[in-house]
Every structure is written in C-alpha cells, then in structure tokens.
Backbone as ProteinMPNN parsed JSONL, in Angstrom:
{"seq_chain_A": "MARALGDLVPRTDSPFTLSMAKHTPPAAPPVRAIDTSLLDDLTPYAPGAGIMHMARGHLFLRTQRLPEAEAAFQAALDAFLAIDHRLGAANTQRARGHLFLRTQRLPEAEAAFQAALDSYLDIDHRLGVANTHKARGGLFLRTDRIPEAEAAFQAARLLP", "coords_chain_A": {"N_chain_A": [[0.798, -0.886, 0.181], [0.762, 2.353, -0.615], [1.866, 5.019, 0.509], [0.841, 8.267, 1.24], [1.914, 11.513, 0.441], [3.556, 13.498, 3.182], [3.045, 11.401, 5.525], [3.36, 10.763, 8.549], [5.429, 8.96, 9.483], [7.67, 7.183, 11.994], [10.975, 6.895, 10.704], [13.519, 4.198, 10.395], [15.576, 3.638, 9.74], [17.037, 5.843, 9.037], [20.065, 7.822, 8.497], [20.986, 9.224, 10.604], [19.294, 7.77, 13.162], [20.101, 5.268, 13.441], [22.338, 5.694, 13.728], [22.611, 7.375, 16.417], [21.141, 4.689, 18.13], [23.491, 3.615, 18.247], [24.618, 4.594, 19.975], [25.592, 4.966, 23.249], [24.683, 6.874, 26.582], [26.766, 8.329, 28.959], [27.303, 6.823, 31.906], [25.141, 8.094, 34.621], [27.559, 9.515, 37.725], [27.401, 8.371, 40.773], [25.291, 8.947, 43.212], [27.333, 9.357, 45.854], [29.936, 9.811, 44.775], [29.374, 12.272, 44.042], [29.102, 14.068, 46.643], [31.668, 14.966, 47.404], [32.85, 16.204, 45.302], [32.281, 18.537, 44.265], [33.04, 20.879, 45.559], [35.63, 20.818, 45.556], [37.283, 22.468, 44.117], [36.73, 24.652, 45.837], [37.204, 28.077, 48.193], [36.53, 27.972, 51.501], [34.394, 30.501, 51.568], [34.01, 31.423, 49.144], [32.243, 32.916, 46.761], [30.917, 31.461, 45.497], [30.513, 29.196, 46.759], [28.022, 28.877, 48.938], [26.265, 28.469, 47.393], [26.863, 26.251, 46.371], [27.104, 24.181, 48.537], [24.357, 25.009, 49.168], [23.077, 22.969, 47.511], [23.711, 20.893, 47.26], [22.674, 19.933, 50.243], [19.819, 20.307, 49.626], [20.554, 17.775, 47.873], [20.899, 15.809, 49.217], [18.629, 15.674, 51.45], [16.842, 14.921, 49.126], [17.269, 12.376, 49.02], [17.115, 11.282, 51.543], [19.53, 11.884, 53.148], [19.422, 12.963, 56.205], [20.993, 13.876, 58.366], [23.728, 15.09, 56.258], [22.281, 16.558, 55.291], [21.665, 18.7, 56.612], [24.376, 19.456, 58.1], [25.14, 20.679, 54.997], [23.235, 22.167, 54.614], [23.929, 24.192, 57.463], [26.379, 24.929, 56.472], [26.127, 26.46, 53.795], [24.557, 28.398, 55.313], [26.505, 29.401, 56.889], [28.068, 30.05, 54.864], [27.051, 32.117, 53.312], [26.425, 34.049, 55.143], [28.952, 35.173, 55.964], [29.813, 36.366, 53.372], [27.665, 38.29, 53.374], [24.959, 37.619, 51.697], [22.056, 38.478, 51.813], [19.517, 36.869, 50.734], [20.608, 34.305, 49.998], [21.202, 33.153, 52.437], [18.557, 33.648, 53.55], [17.201, 32.001, 51.91], [18.231, 29.917, 52.841], [17.486, 29.499, 55.366], [14.669, 29.192, 54.903], [15.45, 26.505, 53.524], [16.535, 24.972, 55.601], [14.386, 25.069, 57.658], [12.577, 22.949, 56.615], [13.648, 20.857, 56.131], [13.988, 20.628, 59.625], [11.661, 20.189, 60.192], [10.771, 17.663, 58.491], [12.281, 16.438, 59.967], [11.517, 16.151, 62.648], [11.262, 18.184, 64.139], [10.024, 20.459, 65.515], [9.558, 23.545, 66.983], [12.729, 24.08, 66.208], [12.305, 24.197, 63.273], [9.864, 26.258, 63.543], [11.474, 28.452, 64.429], [13.718, 28.645, 62.459], [11.961, 28.704, 59.737], [10.802, 31.701, 60.756], [12.898, 33.112, 60.552], [14.059, 33.189, 58.091], [11.495, 34.314, 57.008], [11.931, 37.366, 58.386], [13.78, 37.865, 57.02], [13.373, 37.476, 54.485], [11.433, 40.177, 54.475], [12.793, 42.198, 54.979], [14.434, 42.521, 52.879], [12.692, 42.985, 50.574], [11.715, 40.73, 49.293], [9.083, 39.123, 47.91], [8.019, 36.733, 46.896], [9.582, 35.155, 48.628], [8.804, 35.436, 50.657], [6.189, 34.756, 50.882], [6.046, 32.111, 50.402], [7.486, 31.403, 52.568], [5.16, 32.393, 54.04], [3.502, 30.415, 53.423], [4.993, 28.2, 54.239], [5.477, 28.097, 56.902], [2.679, 28.343, 57.836], [1.976, 25.647, 57.162], [3.166, 24.53, 59.26], [2.263, 25.595, 61.548], [-0.452, 24.367, 61.049], [0.295, 21.332, 61.733], [1.331, 21.787, 64.4], [-1.343, 21.67, 65.468], [-2.071, 24.619, 65.746], [-4.37, 26.064, 65.307], [-5.73, 28.979, 64.296], [-3.261, 30.387, 63.832], [-2.266, 29.735, 61.67], [-4.263, 29.726, 59.95], [-3.631, 32.78, 59.844], [-0.982, 32.578, 58.91], [-1.747, 31.671, 55.94], [-3.388, 32.993, 55.506], [-1.919, 35.61, 55.314], [0.112, 35.042, 53.224], [-1.798, 34.567, 50.894], [-2.791, 37.337, 50.679], [-0.635, 38.555, 50.247], [0.995, 41.837, 48.741]], "CA_chain_A": [[0.037, 0.021, 0.157], [0.947, 3.434, -1.122], [1.749, 6.318, 1.758], [0.743, 9.815, 0.442], [2.746, 12.487, 0.945], [3.315, 13.978, 3.993], [2.48, 10.982, 6.251], [4.157, 10.955, 9.524], [5.839, 8.005, 9.674], [8.695, 7.326, 12.29], [11.905, 6.354, 9.621], [14.002, 3.81, 11.527], [16.492, 3.335, 8.748], [18.068, 6.812, 8.741], [21.514, 7.185, 9.29], [20.994, 9.567, 12.149], [18.479, 7.527, 13.676], [20.88, 4.674, 13.241], [23.897, 6.512, 14.644], [21.957, 7.365, 17.922], [20.721, 3.796, 18.433], [24.818, 2.858, 18.871], [25.634, 5.83, 21.037], [25.006, 5.185, 24.396], [25.095, 7.863, 26.995], [27.669, 8.286, 30.167], [26.594, 6.323, 33.667], [25.675, 9.05, 35.621], [28.163, 9.483, 38.932], [26.202, 7.443, 41.856], [25.354, 10.434, 44.159], [28.167, 9.078, 46.474], [30.597, 10.175, 44.006], [28.882, 13.813, 44.191], [29.837, 14.33, 48.079], [32.933, 16.092, 47.914], [33.986, 16.673, 44.045], [31.06, 19.542, 44.2], [33.491, 21.858, 47.131], [36.856, 20.171, 45.609], [38.244, 23.341, 43.898], [36.212, 26.06, 46.49], [37.677, 28.129, 49.362], [35.477, 27.925, 52.179], [33.968, 31.38, 51.906], [33.876, 31.913, 48.051], [30.422, 33.381, 46.352], [29.734, 29.814, 44.923], [30.197, 27.783, 48.051], [27.042, 28.64, 49.683], [25.454, 27.669, 46.154], [27.638, 24.262, 46.027], [26.565, 23.464, 49.561], [22.9, 24.346, 48.963], [22.748, 21.925, 45.983], [24.461, 19.375, 48.272], [21.932, 20.23, 51.128], [18.962, 19.447, 48.561], [20.578, 16.492, 47.267], [20.568, 15.073, 50.712], [17.624, 15.512, 51.351], [16.191, 14.478, 47.972], [17.956, 11.158, 48.902], [17.048, 10.908, 52.81], [20.539, 11.333, 54.205], [18.922, 13.977, 56.845], [22.314, 14.487, 58.841], [24.24, 15.597, 56.09], [21.413, 17.688, 54.347], [21.588, 19.478, 57.9], [25.75, 19.914, 57.433], [25.604, 20.809, 54.193], [22.602, 23.635, 55.027], [24.781, 25.19, 57.815], [28.216, 25.302, 56.018], [25.574, 27.45, 53.589], [24.01, 29.577, 55.96], [27.882, 30.278, 57.153], [28.992, 30.882, 53.709], [26.106, 33.266, 53.098], [26.406, 35.379, 55.653], [29.922, 35.841, 55.869], [29.523, 37.566, 52.315], [26.613, 39.374, 53.782], [24.656, 37.57, 50.795], [21.331, 38.215, 52.713], [19.011, 36.29, 50.05], [20.768, 32.839, 50.152], [21.084, 33.002, 53.898], [17.198, 33.271, 53.911], [16.447, 30.53, 51.193], [18.528, 28.215, 53.676], [16.949, 29.099, 56.67], [14.104, 28.526, 54.999], [15.65, 25.318, 53.822], [16.342, 24.282, 57.132], [12.844, 24.998, 58.323], [11.554, 22.342, 56.008], [14.91, 20.152, 56.708], [13.442, 20.017, 60.581], [10.36, 19.682, 60.185], [11.247, 16.44, 58.477], [12.903, 15.615, 61.359], [9.754, 16.508, 63.452], [12.147, 19.256, 65.396], [9.415, 21.303, 65.379], [10.433, 24.213, 67.647], [13.887, 24.66, 65.272], [11.628, 24.392, 62.313], [9.552, 27.661, 64.007], [12.355, 29.573, 64.616], [14.366, 29.168, 60.972], [11.267, 29.872, 59.407], [10.779, 32.584, 61.089], [14.405, 33.85, 60.655], [13.631, 33.063, 56.631], [10.548, 35.46, 56.748], [12.265, 38.281, 58.607], [15.209, 37.938, 56.255], [12.785, 38.478, 53.135], [10.797, 41.071, 54.572], [14.168, 43.252, 55.171], [14.716, 42.66, 51.431], [11.863, 42.763, 50.117], [11.574, 39.449, 48.651], [7.651, 39.055, 47.977], [8.22, 35.333, 46.531], [9.861, 34.457, 49.738], [7.618, 36.034, 52.019], [4.59, 34.298, 50.73], [6.534, 30.559, 50.668], [7.85, 30.779, 53.933], [4.064, 31.904, 54.927], [2.99, 28.924, 53.614], [5.402, 27.164, 55.424], [4.634, 28.553, 58.666], [0.872, 27.561, 57.986], [1.673, 24.175, 57.17], [3.917, 24.5, 60.834], [0.956, 25.495, 62.622], [-1.871, 22.704, 60.961], [1.348, 20.846, 62.076], [1.027, 21.495, 65.696], [-2.782, 22.285, 65.592], [-2.617, 26.216, 65.74], [-5.062, 26.894, 63.665], [-5.917, 30.464, 64.177], [-2.108, 30.822, 63.588], [-2.02, 28.559, 60.525], [-5.004, 30.487, 58.246], [-3.399, 34.287, 59.246], [0.089, 32.624, 58.033], [-2.153, 31.102, 54.355], [-4.285, 34.983, 54.557], [-1.194, 36.816, 54.617], [0.406, 34.311, 51.799], [-2.213, 34.616, 49.519], [-3.277, 38.556, 50.122], [0.664, 39.735, 49.381], [0.354, 42.621, 47.469]], "C_chain_A": [[0.873, 1.801, 0.01], [1.178, 4.46, 0.058], [1.454, 7.596, 1.213], [2.035, 10.612, 1.48], [2.056, 13.308, 1.885], [2.646, 12.64, 5.432], [3.454, 11.282, 7.526], [4.62, 9.311, 10.454], [7.493, 8.137, 10.28], [9.885, 6.766, 11.12], [13.224, 5.611, 10.51], [15.169, 3.263, 10.737], [17.309, 4.571, 8.36], [18.997, 6.945, 8.935], [21.663, 7.539, 10.49], [20.126, 8.591, 13.434], [19.344, 5.911, 13.811], [22.127, 4.862, 14.026], [23.58, 6.639, 15.988], [21.537, 6.086, 18.216], [21.999, 3.135, 19.009], [25.272, 3.803, 19.916], [24.679, 5.654, 22.445], [25.305, 6.072, 25.721], [25.789, 6.94, 28.478], [26.466, 7.891, 30.974], [27.117, 7.937, 34.128], [26.647, 8.523, 36.629], [27.087, 9.188, 39.826], [26.652, 9.13, 43.285], [26.456, 10.51, 45.288], [29.423, 9.793, 46.263], [30.417, 11.746, 43.631], [29.35, 14.569, 45.353], [30.839, 15.316, 47.575], [33.413, 16.669, 46.273], [33.203, 17.852, 43.807], [31.892, 21.081, 44.802], [35.363, 21.73, 46.524], [37.858, 21.802, 45.393], [37.328, 24.726, 44.885], [36.756, 26.408, 47.55], [36.519, 28.19, 50.255], [33.806, 28.733, 52.063], [33.555, 32.216, 50.525], [32.234, 32.545, 47.794], [30.678, 32.402, 45.818], [29.811, 29.26, 45.622], [29.025, 27.565, 48.71], [26.046, 27.875, 48.894], [25.413, 26.304, 46.473], [26.562, 23.615, 47.613], [25.087, 23.895, 49.935], [22.427, 23.428, 48.382], [23.084, 21.087, 47.203], [23.042, 19.146, 49.366], [20.629, 19.504, 50.359], [19.116, 18.325, 48.052], [20.615, 15.807, 48.374], [19.341, 14.995, 51.394], [16.889, 14.865, 50.816], [16.588, 12.362, 48.609], [17.996, 10.498, 50.7], [18.551, 10.853, 53.336], [20.729, 12.622, 55.28], [20.454, 14.544, 57.752], [23.498, 15.248, 57.418], [23.282, 16.897, 55.39], [21.546, 18.555, 55.502], [23.23, 19.883, 57.818], [25.398, 20.39, 56.789], [24.65, 22.818, 54.247], [23.223, 24.43, 56.229], [25.94, 25.757, 57.302], [27.206, 26.099, 55.073], [25.56, 28.102, 54.059], [25.223, 29.962, 56.09], [28.675, 30.749, 55.967], [28.658, 31.934, 53.103], [26.272, 34.654, 54.127], [28.112, 36.115, 56.037], [30.584, 36.731, 54.614], [27.869, 38.164, 52.336], [25.649, 38.847, 52.166], [23.314, 36.931, 51.762], [20.095, 37.067, 52.141], [19.177, 34.741, 50.606], [20.749, 32.276, 51.51], [19.614, 33.01, 54.158], [16.802, 32.449, 53.047], [17.463, 29.298, 52.158], [18.265, 28.446, 54.351], [15.444, 28.394, 56.145], [13.928, 26.889, 54.6], [16.028, 24.147, 54.687], [15.435, 23.998, 57.954], [12.08, 23.43, 57.689], [12.117, 21.275, 56.206], [14.089, 19.395, 58.647], [12.139, 19.927, 60.865], [10.13, 18.192, 59.958], [11.346, 15.482, 59.62], [12.373, 15.88, 62.883], [10.847, 17.457, 64.837], [11.535, 20.586, 64.909], [9.58, 23.215, 65.801], [11.883, 25.023, 66.392], [13.227, 24.82, 63.951], [11.138, 25.875, 62.433], [10.582, 28.32, 63.723], [13.379, 29.99, 63.06], [13.075, 29.578, 59.783], [11.263, 31.458, 59.555], [11.562, 34.107, 60.865], [14.124, 34.002, 58.634], [13.147, 34.083, 56.161], [10.925, 36.783, 57.242], [13.52, 38.276, 57.769], [14.25, 38.701, 54.831], [12.222, 39.333, 53.135], [11.798, 42.322, 54.863], [14.158, 43.466, 54.095], [13.671, 42.848, 50.413], [11.656, 41.83, 49.156], [10.27, 39.031, 48.371], [7.648, 37.481, 47.73], [8.471, 34.748, 47.806], [9.224, 34.944, 50.919], [6.505, 35.22, 51.92], [4.983, 32.613, 50.457], [6.748, 30.961, 52.218], [6.366, 31.132, 54.917], [3.57, 30.564, 55.151], [3.364, 27.888, 54.211], [4.941, 26.543, 56.787], [3.019, 28.254, 58.782], [1.039, 26.384, 57.829], [1.93, 23.545, 58.745], [2.596, 24.171, 61.546], [-0.019, 24.737, 62.444], [-0.771, 21.714, 61.586], [0.799, 20.324, 64.026], [-0.511, 21.859, 66.155], [-2.973, 23.918, 66.098], [-3.23, 26.978, 65.083], [-5.175, 28.375, 63.331], [-4.598, 30.929, 63.544], [-1.634, 30.339, 61.806], [-3.1, 29.239, 59.035], [-4.63, 31.942, 58.612], [-2.099, 34.138, 58.687], [-0.145, 32.166, 55.999], [-2.702, 32.951, 54.243], [-2.922, 35.524, 53.648], [-0.186, 35.76, 53.502], [-0.44, 34.863, 50.603], [-2.049, 36.358, 49.56], [-1.721, 39.507, 50.028], [0.436, 40.934, 48.63], [1.346, 42.622, 46.485]], "O_chain_A": [[1.625, 2.109, 0.934], [0.083, 4.604, 0.602], [2.366, 7.866, 0.431], [2.656, 10.428, 2.527], [0.905, 13.746, 1.877], [1.819, 13.068, 6.238], [4.339, 12.121, 7.356], [4.278, 8.816, 11.528], [8.391, 8.744, 9.696], [9.313, 5.872, 10.497], [13.901, 6.332, 11.244], [15.731, 2.297, 11.254], [18.174, 4.472, 7.49], [19.355, 6.137, 9.793], [22.167, 6.863, 11.387], [20.423, 8.805, 14.61], [18.774, 5.352, 14.748], [22.683, 4.11, 14.826], [24.27, 6.01, 16.789], [21.428, 6.334, 19.416], [21.938, 2.331, 19.939], [26.285, 3.644, 20.598], [23.527, 6.031, 22.663], [26.497, 5.943, 25.996], [25.614, 5.806, 28.923], [25.289, 8.25, 30.935], [28.149, 8.609, 34.14], [26.793, 7.301, 36.663], [25.969, 9.683, 39.683], [27.557, 9.789, 43.797], [26.622, 11.634, 45.762], [30.017, 10.333, 47.196], [31.272, 12.349, 42.982], [29.952, 15.628, 45.177], [30.549, 16.501, 47.409], [34.297, 17.519, 46.167], [33.626, 18.339, 42.758], [31.441, 22.195, 44.536], [36.229, 22.453, 47.016], [38.76, 22.208, 46.126], [37.428, 25.843, 44.378], [37.035, 25.456, 48.279], [35.45, 28.481, 49.72], [32.683, 28.264, 52.25], [32.975, 33.302, 50.554], [31.31, 32.552, 48.607], [30.564, 33.039, 44.77], [29.052, 28.304, 45.469], [28.741, 26.436, 49.11], [25.263, 27.013, 49.294], [24.514, 25.503, 46.729], [25.604, 22.841, 47.615], [24.533, 23.309, 50.865], [21.316, 22.996, 48.69], [22.215, 20.797, 48.026], [22.403, 18.107, 49.201], [20.44, 18.293, 50.47], [18.127, 17.68, 47.704], [20.022, 14.756, 48.131], [19.156, 13.932, 51.988], [16.139, 14.136, 51.464], [15.877, 11.389, 48.359], [18.68, 9.542, 51.064], [18.872, 9.836, 53.95], [21.788, 13.247, 55.345], [20.818, 15.712, 57.616], [24.18, 16.144, 57.915], [23.722, 18.003, 55.076], [21.504, 19.672, 54.987], [23.293, 20.994, 57.291], [24.803, 21.275, 57.404], [25.064, 23.962, 54.065], [23.035, 25.631, 56.029], [26.418, 26.848, 57.615], [27.259, 27.147, 55.717], [26.399, 28.958, 53.78], [25.431, 30.993, 55.451], [29.616, 31.542, 55.964], [29.42, 32.671, 52.477], [26.238, 35.858, 53.871], [28.336, 37.295, 56.306], [31.521, 37.524, 54.712], [27.14, 38.378, 51.368], [25.624, 39.776, 51.358], [23.208, 35.812, 52.265], [19.656, 36.334, 53.027], [18.393, 34.101, 51.307], [20.361, 31.133, 51.751], [19.314, 32.295, 55.114], [15.738, 31.951, 53.416], [17.349, 28.074, 52.09], [18.633, 27.504, 55.052], [15.004, 27.372, 56.673], [13.014, 26.138, 54.94], [15.908, 22.927, 54.576], [15.417, 23.084, 58.779], [11.145, 22.901, 58.29], [11.332, 20.379, 56.517], [13.78, 18.227, 58.883], [11.702, 19.523, 61.942], [9.539, 17.478, 60.768], [10.855, 14.425, 60.017], [12.939, 15.756, 63.969], [10.987, 17.267, 66.045], [12.061, 21.481, 64.248], [9.7, 24.036, 64.891], [11.901, 26.166, 65.936], [13.689, 25.801, 63.368], [11.669, 26.741, 61.736], [10.61, 28.846, 62.61], [13.684, 31.112, 62.656], [13.18, 30.569, 59.061], [11.623, 32.268, 58.701], [11.275, 35.303, 60.913], [14.04, 35.12, 58.127], [13.663, 34.799, 55.303], [10.318, 37.657, 56.623], [14.368, 39.024, 58.254], [14.317, 39.828, 54.341], [12.088, 39.831, 52.017], [11.299, 43.445, 54.94], [13.886, 44.637, 53.831], [14.069, 42.831, 49.248], [11.378, 42.268, 48.039], [10.331, 37.914, 48.883], [7.107, 36.918, 48.681], [7.701, 33.87, 48.193], [9.387, 34.576, 52.082], [5.854, 34.993, 52.94], [4.005, 31.881, 50.306], [5.838, 30.641, 52.982], [6.164, 30.618, 56.018], [3.317, 29.864, 56.132], [2.706, 26.939, 54.638], [4.486, 25.556, 57.365], [2.389, 27.986, 59.805], [0.17, 25.725, 58.4], [1.349, 22.62, 59.314], [2.061, 23.135, 61.94], [-0.613, 24.302, 63.43], [-1.495, 20.988, 62.268], [0.304, 19.35, 64.593], [-0.699, 22.34, 67.272], [-3.944, 24.299, 66.751], [-3.006, 28.035, 64.493], [-4.783, 28.883, 62.28], [-4.695, 31.841, 62.722], [-0.725, 30.752, 61.087], [-2.907, 29.262, 57.819], [-5.18, 32.715, 57.828], [-1.68, 35.084, 58.02], [0.691, 32.247, 55.099], [-2.516, 33.797, 53.368], [-2.7, 35.75, 52.459], [0.304, 36.631, 52.783], [0.008, 35.439, 49.612], [-1.333, 36.865, 48.696], [-1.63, 40.716, 49.818], [-0.476, 40.894, 47.805], [1.136, 43.156, 45.396]]}, "name": "protein", "num_of_chains": 1, "seq": "MARALGDLVPRTDSPFTLSMAKHTPPAAPPVRAIDTSLLDDLTPYAPGAGIMHMARGHLFLRTQRLPEAEAAFQAALDAFLAIDHRLGAANTQRARGHLFLRTQRLPEAEAAFQAALDSYLDIDHRLGVANTHKARGGLFLRTDRIPEAEAAFQAARLLP"}
C-alpha cells in the first residue's frame, strides 16, 4: 500500500537514527561520588560556596541523608552570612525549616522559618515572603495552631 505524501511515519533506517541507536550515554556518577567533588576547588567562603552547599543539602534531603543535609545547609548559611548574601541566607533558613519539619524538630523549624521570613521582609523579596508564610502555615497546622495557620495562609495569599 502506498503512503501519501506527508504521512508521519518514523524512519528507523535513517543514518541519524542508526547512529543514535549505537550511542549510549555515559552512566551518571553515583550520588556518593558527588559529595566532595562539588567543593574541591572552592575556598570555604567563595561566592559559589553557599550555592554549592545548598545544592548538596537539597541532594542529601532528596536522598534521605538528613544529617548530611543539615550539615550542608549549615555550611551554606555560614558561607552566605560571611559574604552578607541576605537572599542566600534567607533561602537557606527556609530550607533548614523544611529539614527540621521532616525530622520532627518543630521548635527549630519555627525559628528557621521566622528567621527566613524576617530576612525576606528586610530585602522585600515577595516570593520568599509568600512561600515562607505558606511553610509556616503548614507548621502551625501540624501543631494544631489553627488561628495562626489561617493567618499565615492569609498573609501568603493576600501579599500585595
């Protein structure tokens, strides 16, 4: 049966398709191999150090390596504070709050979220303020503080 001009039929015999079939991408390095390689060339307080520590913290958080995530987030916070990078420090405080929630350390989570909120308000970072209000609302729900949860969610929703 003849095909009409313009039929969409994938060609499996094209040189490009055949060359791609022979190509296999390199295997991704295991997560443990990434641990130290990210920071090998950075001094402790280089501008990129905070970002790299944050990336490691999120990686550890996603892979359930919570003590290592906490250490990475603390290192990120120290690096951001050393260079007075207030947005980086606020983002790190919020990440620490989420980590503390996951590990059931609710007073520490509340303190971290409050520190993040204060920093976001100081630098007028509206998205950070809204996201932190939302995170605080979830924390307040978890601790049966319903009026505070409602106020936090309203503050996030009604942000100008």
